[in-house]
C-alpha positions in Angstrom: 27.1 12.0 -35.3 29.4 9.1 -36.4 30.5 6.6 -33.9 34.4 6.9 -32.7 35.2 2.8 -33.0 38.1 1.4 -31.0 37.2 -2.3 -31.8 35.4 -3.6 -35.1 33.8 -7.2 -34.8 37.0 -8.8 -36.6 39.4 -7.2 -33.7 37.0 -8.2 -31.1 37.3 -11.7 -32.5 41.0 -12.0 -32.3 40.9 -10.1 -28.9 38.5 -13.0 -27.5 40.4 -15.6 -29.1 43.5 -14.5 -27.6 42.0 -14.4 -24.2 40.4 -17.9 -24.7 44.2 -19.2 -25.1 45.3 -17.1 -22.0 42.7 -18.9 -19.9 43.5 -22.3 -21.3 47.3 -21.7 -20.5 46.0 -20.3 -16.8 43.6 -23.2 -16.3 45.3 -26.3 -18.0 44.7 -28.5 -15.5 41.1 -27.9 -14.7 38.2 -30.2 -15.2 35.5 -27.5 -15.3 35.6 -23.5 -15.8 32.2 -21.7 -14.8 31.7 -18.8 -17.2 29.7 -16.3 -15.2 28.7 -13.4 -17.9 27.1 -10.0 -16.4 23.9 -9.5 -18.2 23.6 -8.4 -21.2 26.9 -7.7 -23.0 28.9 -9.8 -20.4 26.7 -12.6 -21.1 27.4 -12.6 -24.9 30.9 -12.2 -24.6 30.9 -15.4 -21.8 29.0 -17.1 -24.6 31.7 -16.6 -27.1 34.5 -17.5 -24.9 32.8 -20.6 -24.1 32.3 -21.3 -28.1 36.1 -20.7 -28.7 37.2 -22.7 -25.7 35.0 -25.5 -27.5 37.1 -25.2 -30.5 40.6 -25.2 -29.4 40.2 -27.5 -26.5 38.2 -30.1 -24.8 38.3 -28.4 -21.2 34.6 -28.5 -19.9 32.4 -25.2 -19.3 29.4 -24.4 -17.6 27.7 -20.8 -18.7 25.8 -19.0 -15.8 24.2 -15.5 -16.1 25.0 -12.8 -13.5 21.9 -9.8 -13.0 22.2 -6.9 -11.4 21.6 -3.1 -11.9 24.9 -1.8 -12.7 23.7 1.8 -11.6 22.5 0.3 -8.2 23.9 -3.0 -7.6 22.1 -3.8 -4.3 20.5 -7.3 -5.5 22.6 -9.6 -7.6 21.3 -12.8 -8.9 22.8 -15.8 -10.7 20.6 -17.5 -13.5 21.3 -20.8 -11.8 22.7 -22.0 -8.6 25.4 -24.5 -9.5 27.9 -25.5 -6.7 30.8 -23.2 -7.2 32.8 -24.8 -4.3 36.4 -25.9 -5.2 35.5 -24.6 -9.0 37.2 -22.1 -11.0 34.8 -19.3 -11.8 35.6 -16.6 -14.5 33.5 -13.5 -14.0 33.1 -11.9 -17.7 31.8 -8.1 -18.4 32.0 -6.3 -21.4 33.7 -2.8 -20.1 35.6 -2.4 -16.7 35.3 1.5 -15.9 35.4 1.9 -12.1 35.5 -2.0 -11.0 32.3 -1.5 -9.5 30.0 -4.0 -11.6 32.6 -6.7 -11.4 32.9 -5.9 -7.4 29.1 -6.5 -6.4 28.8 -9.2 -9.3 31.4 -11.1 -6.9 28.8 -11.2 -4.0 26.9 -14.2 -5.0 30.1 -16.1 -5.9 31.4 -15.6 -2.3 28.7 -17.5 -0.9 30.4 -20.5 -2.0 34.1 -21.5 -1.6 35.5 -21.4 -5.3 39.0 -22.5 -5.9 39.8 -19.3 -7.9 38.0 -16.2 -9.2 39.0 -14.6 -12.3 37.8 -11.5 -14.2 37.6 -11.0 -18.2 36.6 -7.9 -19.7 36.8 -7.1 -23.3 37.8 -3.4 -22.8 39.1 -1.6 -19.6 39.3 1.7 -18.9 42.0 3.3 -16.3 39.8 5.0 -14.2 39.3 2.6 -11.0 37.6 3.2 -7.7 37.2 -0.3 -6.8 40.2 -2.8 -6.2 39.7 -5.0 -9.2 42.6 -5.7 -11.8 41.0 -8.0 -14.6 43.0 -11.0 -15.3 41.9 -11.1 -18.9 41.6 -7.8 -21.1 41.1 -7.6 -24.7 42.2 -4.0 -25.0 43.2 -1.3 -22.7 42.1 2.3 -23.4 42.9 5.5 -21.5 39.8 7.9 -21.8 38.8 10.8 -19.7 36.4 10.4 -17.1 33.7 12.1 -19.3 34.1 9.6 -21.9 32.2 6.2 -22.1 32.8 3.0 -23.8 29.9 1.0 -25.3 30.3 -2.6 -26.7 27.7 -3.3 -29.5 26.5 -7.0 -29.7 23.9 -8.4 -32.2 22.6 -11.9 -31.1 25.4 -14.0 -30.0 28.4 -11.8 -31.7 30.4 -8.7 -30.7 30.2 -6.4 -33.4 32.2 -3.8 -32.2 33.0 -1.5 -29.2 33.4 2.6 -29.4 34.0 5.5 -27.6 32.0 8.5 -26.9 
């Protein structure tokens, strides 16, 4: 069965670049941005955004990983414990389906008092069950509840996204 691609590697790169510029526009006066990537694909996307921000600006960034079971997100862990007080945190994931993963991933971030928390997803679906509206979206897709979106990554690169 062939995959129904909605994003190629080239288009994904363009979307990531556009979102990096949007992040700069919205955070131009910030001395530091914390990029919190939700493992696994979200971490790859966060690293890609960090790399692009490094190419187009002098803004400082730190990368942390957020780990949770997306099916049963009871325990949510950060890869390290930086001081997030009065910092801008951008929570990064590959796909926003219902908003559940992004909502649960906020849990350890709220143990601090961040200046602001923003969310970034490469692909957003229109089936929200949780009150999450991503701040940065690469591509919005209308799908049925039965369809699923998968983001493919290889090493440090997003190689595409497809609908199944």
